[in-house]
N, CA, C, O and the ligand as a Tripos MOL2 file, in Angstrom:
@<TRIPOS>MOLECULE
protein
  305   303    77     0     0
PROTEIN
NO_CHARGES

@<TRIPOS>ATOM
      1 N          -3.3710   10.5520   -7.1130 N.3       1 MET1
      2 CA         -3.0500    8.9920   -7.3780 C.3       1 MET1
      3 C          -1.8140    8.6250   -6.6540 C.2       1 MET1
      4 O          -0.8920    9.4390   -6.5990 O.2       1 MET1
      5 N          -1.7220    7.4490   -6.0870 N.am      2 LYS2
      6 CA         -0.5200    6.9050   -5.5650 C.3       2 LYS2
      7 C          -0.2620    5.5830   -6.1320 C.2       2 LYS2
      8 O          -1.2040    4.8510   -6.4310 O.2       2 LYS2
      9 N           1.0710    5.1980   -6.3160 N.am      3 PHE3
     10 CA          1.3300    3.8190   -6.7660 C.3       3 PHE3
     11 C           1.4650    2.8140   -5.6570 C.2       3 PHE3
     12 O           2.1750    3.0830   -4.6880 O.2       3 PHE3
     13 N           0.8180    1.6590   -5.7450 N.am      4 PHE4
     14 CA          0.7810    0.7400   -4.6370 C.3       4 PHE4
     15 C           1.5100   -0.4800   -4.9830 C.2       4 PHE4
     16 O           1.6460   -0.7770   -6.1700 O.2       4 PHE4
     17 N           2.0550   -1.3080   -3.9330 N.am      5 TYR5
     18 CA          2.8270   -2.4250   -4.0960 C.3       5 TYR5
     19 C           2.3670   -3.3330   -3.0180 C.2       5 TYR5
     20 O           1.9940   -2.8460   -1.9510 O.2       5 TYR5
     21 N           2.3650   -4.6120   -3.2100 N.am      6 ILE6
     22 CA          2.1120   -5.7430   -2.1710 C.3       6 ILE6
     23 C           3.3930   -6.5340   -1.9180 C.2       6 ILE6
     24 O           4.1080   -6.8750   -2.8600 O.2       6 ILE6
     25 N           3.6700   -6.8120   -0.7130 N.am      7 SER7
     26 CA          4.9200   -7.4590   -0.3710 C.3       7 SER7
     27 C           4.5840   -8.9530   -0.9750 C.2       7 SER7
     28 O           3.4920   -9.5090   -0.8570 O.2       7 SER7
     29 N           5.6310   -9.4440   -1.5820 N.am      8 SER8
     30 CA          5.5150  -10.8750   -2.0880 C.3       8 SER8
     31 C           5.8390  -11.8810   -1.0340 C.2       8 SER8
     32 O           5.4640  -13.0470   -1.1520 O.2       8 SER8
     33 N           6.6250  -11.3980    0.1430 N.am      9 LYS9
     34 CA          6.8250  -12.3080    1.2390 C.3       9 LYS9
     35 C           5.9310  -12.0680    2.3180 C.2       9 LYS9
     36 O           5.6720  -10.8880    2.5550 O.2       9 LYS9
     37 N           5.4140  -12.9430    3.0150 N.am     10 ALA10
     38 CA          4.5740  -12.7230    4.2320 C.3      10 ALA10
     39 C           5.3720  -12.3770    5.3900 C.2      10 ALA10
     40 O           6.4880  -12.8580    5.5800 O.2      10 ALA10
     41 N           4.8030  -11.5320    6.1810 N.am     11 ASN11
     42 CA          5.4820  -11.2160    7.4700 C.3      11 ASN11
     43 C           5.3270  -12.1340    8.5700 C.2      11 ASN11
     44 O           4.7700  -13.2110    8.3590 O.2      11 ASN11
     45 N           5.7530  -11.8390    9.7180 N.am     12 ASP12
     46 CA          5.7750  -12.8020   10.7900 C.3      12 ASP12
     47 C           4.3820  -13.2900   11.2100 C.2      12 ASP12
     48 O           4.2220  -14.3600   11.7970 O.2      12 ASP12
     49 N           3.2900  -12.3830   10.8550 N.am     13 ASP13
     50 CA          1.9850  -12.8820   11.1880 C.3      13 ASP13
     51 C           1.3140  -13.4520    9.9800 C.2      13 ASP13
     52 O           0.0890  -13.5660    9.9400 O.2      13 ASP13
     53 N           2.1440  -13.8350    8.9300 N.am     14 ASN14
     54 CA          1.6700  -14.5460    7.8740 C.3      14 ASN14
     55 C           0.7270  -13.4840    7.1310 C.2      14 ASN14
     56 O          -0.3180  -13.9070    6.6350 O.2      14 ASN14
     57 N           1.0260  -12.2150    7.0380 N.am     15 GLN15
     58 CA          0.2570  -11.2990    6.3280 C.3      15 GLN15
     59 C           1.1200  -10.6490    5.2350 C.2      15 GLN15
     60 O           2.3400  -10.5480    5.3650 O.2      15 GLN15
     61 N           0.4640  -10.2170    4.1720 N.am     16 PHE16
     62 CA          1.0980   -9.6040    3.0330 C.3      16 PHE16
     63 C           0.8400   -7.9540    3.2100 C.2      16 PHE16
     64 O          -0.3220   -7.5550    3.2940 O.2      16 PHE16
     65 N           1.6980   -7.2280    3.2500 N.am     17 LEU17
     66 CA          1.5410   -5.6920    3.5500 C.3      17 LEU17
     67 C           1.3740   -4.9900    2.1500 C.2      17 LEU17
     68 O           2.1510   -5.1750    1.2130 O.2      17 LEU17
     69 N           0.2620   -4.1560    2.1140 N.am     18 LEU18
     70 CA          0.0290   -3.4390    1.1610 C.3      18 LEU18
     71 C           0.7240   -1.9000    1.2480 C.2      18 LEU18
     72 O           0.4190   -1.1250    2.1540 O.2      18 LEU18
     73 N           1.5720   -1.6010    0.3270 N.am     19 HIS19
     74 CA          2.3500   -0.2330    0.4990 C.3      19 HIS19
     75 C           2.0770    0.7010   -0.5810 C.2      19 HIS19
     76 O           1.6230    0.3320   -1.6640 O.2      19 HIS19
     77 N           2.3770    2.0200   -0.2680 N.am     20 ASN20
     78 CA          2.3200    2.8810   -1.3530 C.3      20 ASN20
     79 C           3.8590    3.1840   -1.6660 C.2      20 ASN20
     80 O           4.7180    2.8090   -0.8670 O.2      20 ASN20
     81 N           4.1650    3.8000   -2.7220 N.am     21 ARG21
     82 CA          5.4950    3.7380   -3.2390 C.3      21 ARG21
     83 C           6.2810    4.7150   -2.2430 C.2      21 ARG21
     84 O           7.4960    4.5450   -2.1420 O.2      21 ARG21
     85 N           5.7280    5.6220   -1.5780 N.am     22 ASP22
     86 CA          6.4770    6.4630   -0.7570 C.3      22 ASP22
     87 C           6.8090    5.9120    0.6830 C.2      22 ASP22
     88 O           7.4140    6.5670    1.5310 O.2      22 ASP22
     89 N           6.3960    4.7820    0.8340 N.am     23 CYS23
     90 CA          6.4200    4.2290    2.2000 C.3      23 CYS23
     91 C           7.8610    3.9160    2.5890 C.2      23 CYS23
     92 O           8.6120    3.3070    1.8260 O.2      23 CYS23
     93 N           8.2490    4.3740    3.8660 N.am     24 PRO24
     94 CA          9.5470    4.1040    4.3010 C.3      24 PRO24
     95 C           9.9380    2.6360    4.4180 C.2      24 PRO24
     96 O          11.1150    2.2830    4.3540 O.2      24 PRO24
     97 N           8.8560    1.7320    4.6030 N.am     25 ASP25
     98 CA          8.9610    0.3340    4.7980 C.3      25 ASP25
     99 C           8.8240   -0.4000    3.5360 C.2      25 ASP25
    100 O           8.7570   -1.6270    3.6130 O.2      25 ASP25
    101 N           8.7720    0.1580    2.3990 N.am     26 LEU26
    102 CA          8.6530   -0.4940    1.0870 C.3      26 LEU26
    103 C           9.5720   -1.5580    0.9810 C.2      26 LEU26
    104 O          10.7530   -1.3110    1.2260 O.2      26 LEU26
    105 N           9.1930   -2.8430    0.6180 N.am     27 PRO27
    106 CA         10.1030   -3.9550    0.3900 C.3      27 PRO27
    107 C          11.0890   -3.4950   -0.8260 C.2      27 PRO27
    108 O          10.9270   -2.4670   -1.4830 O.2      27 PRO27
    109 N          12.0360   -4.3490   -0.9880 N.am     28 SER28
    110 CA         12.9410   -4.2210   -2.1430 C.3      28 SER28
    111 C          12.1800   -4.6910   -3.3900 C.2      28 SER28
    112 O          11.1550   -5.3640   -3.2800 O.2      28 SER28
    113 N          12.7040   -4.3210   -4.6110 N.am     29 LYS29
    114 CA         11.9960   -4.4770   -5.8570 C.3      29 LYS29
    115 C          11.8280   -6.0050   -6.0030 C.2      29 LYS29
    116 O          10.9940   -6.4350   -6.7990 O.2      29 LYS29
    117 N          12.6070   -6.8610   -5.2450 N.am     30 TYR30
    118 CA         12.5170   -8.3720   -5.5120 C.3      30 TYR30
    119 C          11.5020   -9.0270   -4.5130 C.2      30 TYR30
    120 O          11.1690  -10.2120   -4.5160 O.2      30 TYR30
    121 N          11.1010   -8.1210   -3.7200 N.am     31 GLU31
    122 CA         10.2520   -8.7510   -2.5800 C.3      31 GLU31
    123 C           8.8250   -7.9360   -2.6320 C.2      31 GLU31
    124 O           8.1060   -7.8010   -1.6430 O.2      31 GLU31
    125 N           8.5590   -7.4730   -3.7860 N.am     32 ARG32
    126 CA          7.2330   -6.7870   -3.9800 C.3      32 ARG32
    127 C           6.5910   -6.9320   -5.2910 C.2      32 ARG32
    128 O           7.2710   -7.0390   -6.3120 O.2      32 ARG32
    129 N           5.3280   -6.9390   -5.3050 N.am     33 ASP33
    130 CA          4.6150   -6.9290   -6.6550 C.3      33 ASP33
    131 C           3.9510   -5.5250   -6.8250 C.2      33 ASP33
    132 O           3.5980   -4.8720   -5.8440 O.2      33 ASP33
    133 N           3.7980   -5.0980   -8.0750 N.am     34 TYR34
    134 CA          3.2080   -3.8080   -8.3910 C.3      34 TYR34
    135 C           1.6210   -4.0960   -8.4080 C.2      34 TYR34
    136 O           1.1130   -5.0640   -8.9740 O.2      34 TYR34
    137 N           0.9520   -3.1490   -7.7300 N.am     35 VAL35
    138 CA         -0.6510   -3.3130   -7.7470 C.3      35 VAL35
    139 C          -1.1330   -2.5200   -8.7820 C.2      35 VAL35
    140 O          -1.8510   -2.9870   -9.6670 O.2      35 VAL35
    141 N          -0.7300   -1.1500   -8.7280 N.am     36 GLY36
    142 CA         -1.2180   -0.1190   -9.7140 C.3      36 GLY36
    143 C          -1.5730    1.1540   -8.9650 C.2      36 GLY36
    144 O          -1.4820    1.2390   -7.7400 O.2      36 GLY36
    145 N          -1.9840    2.1470   -9.7620 N.am     37 PRO37
    146 CA         -2.1920    3.4740   -9.0870 C.3      37 PRO37
    147 C          -3.7020    3.5640   -8.7000 C.2      37 PRO37
    148 O          -4.6260    3.2420   -9.4460 O.2      37 PRO37
    149 N          -3.8210    4.0430   -7.4350 N.am     38 PHE38
    150 CA         -5.0970    4.2240   -6.7460 C.3      38 PHE38
    151 C          -5.1010    5.5420   -6.0770 C.2      38 PHE38
    152 O          -4.0600    6.1480   -5.8210 O.2      38 PHE38
    153 N          -6.3190    5.9920   -5.7880 N.am     39 ASN39
    154 CA         -6.5580    7.1720   -4.9980 C.3      39 ASN39
    155 C          -6.3160    6.9350   -3.4880 C.2      39 ASN39
    156 O          -6.0170    7.8910   -2.7720 O.2      39 ASN39
    157 N          -6.4280    5.7840   -3.0280 N.am     40 SER40
    158 CA         -6.3690    5.4890   -1.6580 C.3      40 SER40
    159 C          -5.8890    4.1740   -1.3760 C.2      40 SER40
    160 O          -5.9990    3.3830   -2.3130 O.2      40 SER40
    161 N          -5.3800    3.7420   -0.3120 N.am     41 ALA41
    162 CA         -4.9460    2.3540    0.1260 C.3      41 ALA41
    163 C          -6.1180    1.4200    0.0770 C.2      41 ALA41
    164 O          -6.0120    0.2680   -0.3450 O.2      41 ALA41
    165 N          -7.3240    1.9810    0.5520 N.am     42 SER42
    166 CA         -8.4120    1.0170    0.6540 C.3      42 SER42
    167 C          -8.9050    0.7020   -0.6270 C.2      42 SER42
    168 O          -9.4270   -0.3990   -0.8060 O.2      42 SER42
    169 N          -8.8000    1.6060   -1.6350 N.am     43 GLU43
    170 CA         -9.0830    1.1640   -3.0400 C.3      43 GLU43
    171 C          -8.2770   -0.0200   -3.5840 C.2      43 GLU43
    172 O          -8.7420   -0.9920   -4.1800 O.2      43 GLU43
    173 N          -6.9270    0.2300   -3.2670 N.am     44 ALA44
    174 CA         -5.9140   -0.7360   -3.7420 C.3      44 ALA44
    175 C          -6.1460   -2.1270   -3.1270 C.2      44 ALA44
    176 O          -6.0140   -3.1980   -3.7180 O.2      44 ALA44
    177 N          -6.5390   -1.9290   -1.7560 N.am     45 LEU45
    178 CA         -6.7360   -3.1600   -0.9270 C.3      45 LEU45
    179 C          -7.8830   -3.9230   -1.4920 C.2      45 LEU45
    180 O          -7.8270   -5.1520   -1.5070 O.2      45 LEU45
    181 N          -8.9910   -3.2420   -1.9890 N.am     46 ARG46
    182 CA        -10.1660   -3.9920   -2.4930 C.3      46 ARG46
    183 C          -9.7690   -4.7580   -3.7470 C.2      46 ARG46
    184 O         -10.3200   -5.8190   -4.0440 O.2      46 ARG46
    185 N          -8.8100   -4.2080   -4.4720 N.am     47 LEU47
    186 CA         -8.3810   -4.9640   -5.7880 C.3      47 LEU47
    187 C          -7.6270   -6.1410   -5.3670 C.2      47 LEU47
    188 O          -7.8950   -7.2610   -5.8030 O.2      47 LEU47
    189 N          -6.5810   -5.8880   -4.4320 N.am     48 VAL48
    190 CA         -5.6460   -7.1320   -4.2710 C.3      48 VAL48
    191 C          -6.3690   -8.2370   -3.3680 C.2      48 VAL48
    192 O          -5.9060   -9.3760   -3.3100 O.2      48 VAL48
    193 N          -7.3970   -7.9040   -2.7410 N.am     49 LEU49
    194 CA         -8.1330   -8.9220   -1.9320 C.3      49 LEU49
    195 C          -8.8380   -9.8430   -2.8880 C.2      49 LEU49
    196 O          -9.1350  -10.9800   -2.5210 O.2      49 LEU49
    197 N          -9.1170   -9.4170   -4.0790 N.am     50 THR50
    198 CA         -9.7700  -10.3530   -5.0030 C.3      50 THR50
    199 C          -8.7200  -11.3670   -5.5420 C.2      50 THR50
    200 O          -9.1350  -12.3250   -6.1940 O.2      50 THR50
    201 N          -7.4130  -11.2240   -5.3180 N.am     51 LYS51
    202 CA         -6.4570  -12.0160   -5.8950 C.3      51 LYS51
    203 C          -5.6330  -12.8330   -4.8370 C.2      51 LYS51
    204 O          -5.0270  -13.8640   -5.1300 O.2      51 LYS51
    205 N          -5.6640  -12.2990   -3.6190 N.am     52 LYS52
    206 CA         -4.8440  -12.6830   -2.5970 C.3      52 LYS52
    207 C          -5.5440  -12.5990   -1.2370 C.2      52 LYS52
    208 O          -6.4910  -11.8200   -1.1290 O.2      52 LYS52
    209 N          -5.1550  -13.3370   -0.1890 N.am     53 GLU53
    210 CA         -5.7430  -13.2900    1.1130 C.3      53 GLU53
    211 C          -4.7380  -12.8910    2.0810 C.2      53 GLU53
    212 O          -3.5570  -12.8880    1.7330 O.2      53 GLU53
    213 N          -5.1010  -12.5240    3.3560 N.am     54 ASN54
    214 CA         -4.2940  -12.0960    4.4600 C.3      54 ASN54
    215 C          -3.4760  -10.8620    3.9470 C.2      54 ASN54
    216 O          -2.2450  -10.8730    3.9710 O.2      54 ASN54
    217 N          -4.1750   -9.8340    3.4980 N.am     55 ILE55
    218 CA         -3.5290   -8.6270    3.1810 C.3      55 ILE55
    219 C          -4.0460   -7.5390    4.1830 C.2      55 ILE55
    220 O          -5.2010   -7.4840    4.6060 O.2      55 ILE55
    221 N          -3.0440   -6.6950    4.4970 N.am     56 LYS56
    222 CA         -3.2640   -5.5850    5.5610 C.3      56 LYS56
    223 C          -2.5820   -4.3660    5.0330 C.2      56 LYS56
    224 O          -1.4730   -4.5150    4.5220 O.2      56 LYS56
    225 N          -3.1340   -3.1390    5.1000 N.am     57 ILE57
    226 CA         -2.4950   -2.0770    4.7660 C.3      57 ILE57
    227 C          -1.3430   -1.7710    5.7350 C.2      57 ILE57
    228 O          -1.5090   -1.7550    6.9540 O.2      57 ILE57
    229 N          -0.2660   -1.5500    5.1850 N.am     58 CYS58
    230 CA          0.9670   -1.2520    6.0390 C.3      58 CYS58
    231 C           0.7500   -0.1160    7.0380 C.2      58 CYS58
    232 O           0.2860    0.9620    6.6660 O.2      58 CYS58
    233 N           1.0960   -0.3660    8.3470 N.am     59 PRO59
    234 CA          0.7340    0.7180    9.2250 C.3      59 PRO59
    235 C           1.5290    1.9800    8.9700 C.2      59 PRO59
    236 O           1.0820    3.0890    9.2650 O.2      59 PRO59
    237 N           2.8000    1.7800    8.3770 N.am     60 MET60
    238 CA          3.5760    2.9060    8.1510 C.3      60 MET60
    239 C           2.7760    3.8890    7.0180 C.2      60 MET60
    240 O           2.6380    5.1060    7.1420 O.2      60 MET60
    241 N           2.3520    3.1830    6.0450 N.am     61 CYS61
    242 CA          1.5950    3.8780    4.9550 C.3      61 CYS61
    243 C           0.3250    4.5480    5.4800 C.2      61 CYS61
    244 O          -0.0120    5.6390    5.0200 O.2      61 CYS61
    245 N          -0.4580    3.8790    6.5140 N.am     62 ASP62
    246 CA         -1.5420    4.5150    6.9890 C.3      62 ASP62
    247 C          -1.1820    5.9590    7.6450 C.2      62 ASP62
    248 O          -1.9490    6.9190    7.5730 O.2      62 ASP62
    249 N           0.0070    5.9870    8.2560 N.am     63 CYS63
    250 CA          0.3450    7.2360    8.8260 C.3      63 CYS63
    251 C           0.5420    8.3340    7.7210 C.2      63 CYS63
    252 O           0.3230    9.5300    7.9160 O.2      63 CYS63
    253 N           0.9620    7.8140    6.5860 N.am     64 ASN64
    254 CA          1.3110    8.7740    5.4770 C.3      64 ASN64
    255 C          -0.0390    9.2610    4.8260 C.2      64 ASN64
    256 O          -0.1590   10.3150    4.2000 O.2      64 ASN64
    257 N          -0.9950    8.3780    5.0530 N.am     65 ARG65
    258 CA         -2.1940    8.6710    4.2130 C.3      65 ARG65
    259 C          -2.8350    9.9050    4.5150 C.2      65 ARG65
    260 O          -3.3360   10.5620    3.6020 O.2      65 ARG65
    261 N          -2.8750   10.3160    5.7680 N.am     66 GLU66
    262 CA         -3.5210   11.5260    6.3200 C.3      66 GLU66
    263 C          -2.7020   12.7170    5.6990 C.2      66 GLU66
    264 O          -3.2720   13.6620    5.1540 O.2      66 GLU66
    265 N          -1.4870   12.6320    5.7990 N.am     67 VAL67
    266 CA         -0.6350   13.7020    5.2030 C.3      67 VAL67
    267 C          -0.9090   13.8510    3.6720 C.2      67 VAL67
    268 O          -0.9310   14.9390    3.0970 O.2      67 VAL67
    269 N          -1.1050   12.7140    3.1080 N.am     68 TYR68
    270 CA         -1.3380   12.7080    1.6730 C.3      68 TYR68
    271 C          -2.7270   13.4820    1.2490 C.2      68 TYR68
    272 O          -2.8290   14.2470    0.2900 O.2      68 TYR68
    273 N          -3.7480   13.1290    2.1450 N.am     69 ILE69
    274 CA         -4.9980   13.6670    1.8610 C.3      69 ILE69
    275 C          -4.9420   15.1190    2.1420 C.2      69 ILE69
    276 O          -5.5590   15.8830    1.3990 O.2      69 ILE69
    277 N          -4.3020   15.5450    3.0830 N.am     70 ILE70
    278 CA         -3.9020   17.1160    3.3810 C.3      70 ILE70
    279 C          -3.4780   17.6890    2.1310 C.2      70 ILE70
    280 O          -4.1190   18.5790    1.5720 O.2      70 ILE70
    281 N          -2.3010   17.1470    1.6350 N.am     71 SER71
    282 CA         -1.5110   17.7770    0.6000 C.3      71 SER71
    283 C          -2.3020   17.7560   -0.6780 C.2      71 SER71
    284 O          -2.1000   18.6230   -1.5280 O.2      71 SER71
    285 N          -3.1830   16.8190   -0.8520 N.am     72 GLN72
    286 CA         -3.9910   16.8080   -2.0350 C.3      72 GLN72
    287 C          -5.0640   17.9920   -2.0200 C.2      72 GLN72
    288 O          -5.3810   18.6040   -3.0390 O.2      72 GLN72
    289 N          -5.5740   18.2390   -0.7870 N.am     73 LYS73
    290 CA         -6.5030   19.3940   -0.6300 C.3      73 LYS73
    291 C          -5.8340   20.7800   -1.0500 C.2      73 LYS73
    292 O          -6.4160   21.6800   -1.6560 O.2      73 LYS73
    293 N          -4.7340   20.7910   -0.6940 N.am     74 HIS74
    294 CA         -3.8830   22.0390   -1.0340 C.3      74 HIS74
    295 C          -3.8190   22.2230   -2.6680 C.2      74 HIS74
    296 O          -3.9450   23.2990   -3.2540 O.2      74 HIS74
    297 N          -3.6160   21.0630   -3.2190 N.am     75 GLU75
    298 CA         -3.5970   21.1250   -4.6510 C.3      75 GLU75
    299 C          -4.7540   21.6820   -5.4000 C.2      75 GLU75
    300 O          -4.6040   22.2820   -6.4650 O.2      75 GLU75
    301 N          -5.9840   21.4680   -4.8030 N.am     76 LEU76
    302 CA         -7.2540   21.6960   -5.3850 C.3      76 LEU76
    303 C          -7.5850   23.2730   -5.5530 C.2      76 LEU76
    304 O          -8.6560   23.6300   -6.0460 O.2      76 LEU76
    305 ZN          4.1560    0.6680    3.7940 Zn       77 ZN77
@<TRIPOS>BOND
     1     1     2 1
     2     2     3 1
     3     3     4 2
     4     3     5 am
     5     5     6 1
     6     6     7 1
     7     7     8 2
     8     7     9 am
     9     9    10 1
    10    10    11 1
    11    11    12 2
    12    11    13 am
    13    13    14 1
    14    14    15 1
    15    15    16 2
    16    15    17 am
    17    17    18 1
    18    18    19 1
    19    19    20 2
    20    19    21 am
    21    21    22 1
    22    22    23 1
    23    23    24 2
    24    23    25 am
    25    25    26 1
    26    26    27 1
    27    27    28 2
    28    27    29 am
    29    29    30 1
    30    30    31 1
    31    31    32 2
    32    31    33 am
    33    33    34 1
    34    34    35 1
    35    35    36 2
    36    35    37 am
    37    37    38 1
    38    38    39 1
    39    39    40 2
    40    39    41 am
    41    41    42 1
    42    42    43 1
    43    43    44 2
    44    43    45 am
    45    45    46 1
    46    46    47 1
    47    47    48 2
    48    47    49 am
    49    49    50 1
    50    50    51 1
    51    51    52 2
    52    51    53 am
    53    53    54 1
    54    54    55 1
    55    55    56 2
    56    55    57 am
    57    57    58 1
    58    58    59 1
    59    59    60 2
    60    59    61 am
    61    61    62 1
    62    62    63 1
    63    63    64 2
    64    63    65 am
    65    65    66 1
    66    66    67 1
    67    67    68 2
    68    67    69 am
    69    69    70 1
    70    70    71 1
    71    71    72 2
    72    71    73 am
    73    73    74 1
    74    74    75 1
    75    75    76 2
    76    75    77 am
    77    77    78 1
    78    78    79 1
    79    79    80 2
    80    79    81 am
    81    81    82 1
    82    82    83 1
    83    83    84 2
    84    83    85 am
    85    85    86 1
    86    86    87 1
    87    87    88 2
    88    87    89 am
    89    89    90 1
    90    90    91 1
    91    91    92 2
    92    91    93 am
    93    93    94 1
    94    94    95 1
    95    95    96 2
    96    95    97 am
    97    97    98 1
    98    98    99 1
    99    99   100 2
   100    99   101 am
   101   101   102 1
   102   102   103 1
   103   103   104 2
   104   103   105 am
   105   105   106 1
   106   106   107 1
   107   107   108 2
   108   107   109 am
   109   109   110 1
   110   110   111 1
   111   111   112 2
   112   111   113 am
   113   113   114 1
   114   114   115 1
   115   115   116 2
   116   115   117 am
   117   117   118 1
   118   118   119 1
   119   119   120 2
   120   119   121 am
   121   121   122 1
   122   122   123 1
   123   123   124 2
   124   123   125 am
   125   125   126 1
   126   126   127 1
   127   127   128 2
   128   127   129 am
   129   129   130 1
   130   130   131 1
   131   131   132 2
   132   131   133 am
   133   133   134 1
   134   134   135 1
   135   135   136 2
   136   135   137 am
   137   137   138 1
   138   138   139 1
   139   139   140 2
   140   139   141 am
   141   141   142 1
   142   142   143 1
   143   143   144 2
   144   143   145 am
   145   145   146 1
   146   146   147 1
   147   147   148 2
   148   147   149 am
   149   149   150 1
   150   150   151 1
   151   151   152 2
   152   151   153 am
   153   153   154 1
   154   154   155 1
   155   155   156 2
   156   155   157 am
   157   157   158 1
   158   158   159 1
   159   159   160 2
   160   159   161 am
   161   161   162 1
   162   162   163 1
   163   163   164 2
   164   163   165 am
   165   165   166 1
   166   166   167 1
   167   167   168 2
   168   167   169 am
   169   169   170 1
   170   170   171 1
   171   171   172 2
   172   171   173 am
   173   173   174 1
   174   174   175 1
   175   175   176 2
   176   175   177 am
   177   177   178 1
   178   178   179 1
   179   179   180 2
   180   179   181 am
   181   181   182 1
   182   182   183 1
   183   183   184 2
   184   183   185 am
   185   185   186 1
   186   186   187 1
   187   187   188 2
   188   187   189 am
   189   189   190 1
   190   190   191 1
   191   191   192 2
   192   191   193 am
   193   193   194 1
   194   194   195 1
   195   195   196 2
   196   195   197 am
   197   197   198 1
   198   198   199 1
   199   199   200 2
   200   199   201 am
   201   201   202 1
   202   202   203 1
   203   203   204 2
   204   203   205 am
   205   205   206 1
   206   206   207 1
   207   207   208 2
   208   207   209 am
   209   209   210 1
   210   210   211 1
   211   211   212 2
   212   211   213 am
   213   213   214 1
   214   214   215 1
   215   215   216 2
   216   215   217 am
   217   217   218 1
   218   218   219 1
   219   219   220 2
   220   219   221 am
   221   221   222 1
   222   222   223 1
   223   223   224 2
   224   223   225 am
   225   225   226 1
   226   226   227 1
   227   227   228 2
   228   227   229 am
   229   229   230 1
   230   230   231 1
   231   231   232 2
   232   231   233 am
   233   233   234 1
   234   234   235 1
   235   235   236 2
   236   235   237 am
   237   237   238 1
   238   238   239 1
   239   239   240 2
   240   239   241 am
   241   241   242 1
   242   242   243 1
   243   243   244 2
   244   243   245 am
   245   245   246 1
   246   246   247 1
   247   247   248 2
   248   247   249 am
   249   249   250 1
   250   250   251 1
   251   251   252 2
   252   251   253 am
   253   253   254 1
   254   254   255 1
   255   255   256 2
   256   255   257 am
   257   257   258 1
   258   258   259 1
   259   259   260 2
   260   259   261 am
   261   261   262 1
   262   262   263 1
   263   263   264 2
   264   263   265 am
   265   265   266 1
   266   266   267 1
   267   267   268 2
   268   267   269 am
   269   269   270 1
   270   270   271 1
   271   271   272 2
   272   271   273 am
   273   273   274 1
   274   274   275 1
   275   275   276 2
   276   275   277 am
   277   277   278 1
   278   278   279 1
   279   279   280 2
   280   279   281 am
   281   281   282 1
   282   282   283 1
   283   283   284 2
   284   283   285 am
   285   285   286 1
   286   286   287 1
   287   287   288 2
   288   287   289 am
   289   289   290 1
   290   290   291 1
   291   291   292 2
   292   291   293 am
   293   293   294 1
   294   294   295 1
   295   295   296 2
   296   295   297 am
   297   297   298 1
   298   298   299 1
   299   299   300 2
   300   299   301 am
   301   301   302 1
   302   302   303 1
   303   303   304 2
@<TRIPOS>SUBSTRUCTURE
     1 MET1         2 RESIDUE 1 A MET
     2 LYS2         6 RESIDUE 1 A LYS
     3 PHE3        10 RESIDUE 1 A PHE
     4 PHE4        14 RESIDUE 1 A PHE
     5 TYR5        18 RESIDUE 1 A TYR
     6 ILE6        22 RESIDUE 1 A ILE
     7 SER7        26 RESIDUE 1 A SER
     8 SER8        30 RESIDUE 1 A SER
     9 LYS9        34 RESIDUE 1 A LYS
    10 ALA10       38 RESIDUE 1 A ALA
    11 ASN11       42 RESIDUE 1 A ASN
    12 ASP12       46 RESIDUE 1 A ASP
    13 ASP13       50 RESIDUE 1 A ASP
    14 ASN14       54 RESIDUE 1 A ASN
    15 GLN15       58 RESIDUE 1 A GLN
    16 PHE16       62 RESIDUE 1 A PHE
    17 LEU17       66 RESIDUE 1 A LEU
    18 LEU18       70 RESIDUE 1 A LEU
    19 HIS19       74 RESIDUE 1 A HIS
    20 ASN20       78 RESIDUE 1 A ASN
    21 ARG21       82 RESIDUE 1 A ARG
    22 ASP22       86 RESIDUE 1 A ASP
    23 CYS23       90 RESIDUE 1 A CYS
    24 PRO24       94 RESIDUE 1 A PRO
    25 ASP25       98 RESIDUE 1 A ASP
    26 LEU26      102 RESIDUE 1 A LEU
    27 PRO27      106 RESIDUE 1 A PRO
    28 SER28      110 RESIDUE 1 A SER
    29 LYS29      114 RESIDUE 1 A LYS
    30 TYR30      118 RESIDUE 1 A TYR
    31 GLU31      122 RESIDUE 1 A GLU
    32 ARG32      126 RESIDUE 1 A ARG
    33 ASP33      130 RESIDUE 1 A ASP
    34 TYR34      134 RESIDUE 1 A TYR
    35 VAL35      138 RESIDUE 1 A VAL
    36 GLY36      142 RESIDUE 1 A GLY
    37 PRO37      146 RESIDUE 1 A PRO
    38 PHE38      150 RESIDUE 1 A PHE
    39 ASN39      154 RESIDUE 1 A ASN
    40 SER40      158 RESIDUE 1 A SER
    41 ALA41      162 RESIDUE 1 A ALA
    42 SER42      166 RESIDUE 1 A SER
    43 GLU43      170 RESIDUE 1 A GLU
    44 ALA44      174 RESIDUE 1 A ALA
    45 LEU45      178 RESIDUE 1 A LEU
    46 ARG46      182 RESIDUE 1 A ARG
    47 LEU47      186 RESIDUE 1 A LEU
    48 VAL48      190 RESIDUE 1 A VAL
    49 LEU49      194 RESIDUE 1 A LEU
    50 THR50      198 RESIDUE 1 A THR
    51 LYS51      202 RESIDUE 1 A LYS
    52 LYS52      206 RESIDUE 1 A LYS
    53 GLU53      210 RESIDUE 1 A GLU
    54 ASN54      214 RESIDUE 1 A ASN
    55 ILE55      218 RESIDUE 1 A ILE
    56 LYS56      222 RESIDUE 1 A LYS
    57 ILE57      226 RESIDUE 1 A ILE
    58 CYS58      230 RESIDUE 1 A CYS
    59 PRO59      234 RESIDUE 1 A PRO
    60 MET60      238 RESIDUE 1 A MET
    61 CYS61      242 RESIDUE 1 A CYS
    62 ASP62      246 RESIDUE 1 A ASP
    63 CYS63      250 RESIDUE 1 A CYS
    64 ASN64      254 RESIDUE 1 A ASN
    65 ARG65      258 RESIDUE 1 A ARG
    66 GLU66      262 RESIDUE 1 A GLU
    67 VAL67      266 RESIDUE 1 A VAL
    68 TYR68      270 RESIDUE 1 A TYR
    69 ILE69      274 RESIDUE 1 A ILE
    70 ILE70      278 RESIDUE 1 A ILE
    71 SER71      282 RESIDUE 1 A SER
    72 GLN72      286 RESIDUE 1 A GLN
    73 LYS73      290 RESIDUE 1 A LYS
    74 HIS74      294 RESIDUE 1 A HIS
    75 GLU75      298 RESIDUE 1 A GLU
    76 LEU76      302 RESIDUE 1 A LEU
    77 ZN77       305 GROUP 0 **** ****
């Protein structure tokens, strides 16, 4: 499980980025909304898309995702 946040301010492309808590680009606590715990960013994205539009998974988080899946396998 990872904890996900959505930026409350749109970026230059008018998109809101979905981040996990470990993202190096995570907005400050005043500029993000808590989404909840999910197994993957795509699961979190599915939920936030029911509430908001123009959401994109943060590219920095995408890079982390693969590392996360690998580390999860080690735990099993
Ligand atoms: Zn991010």
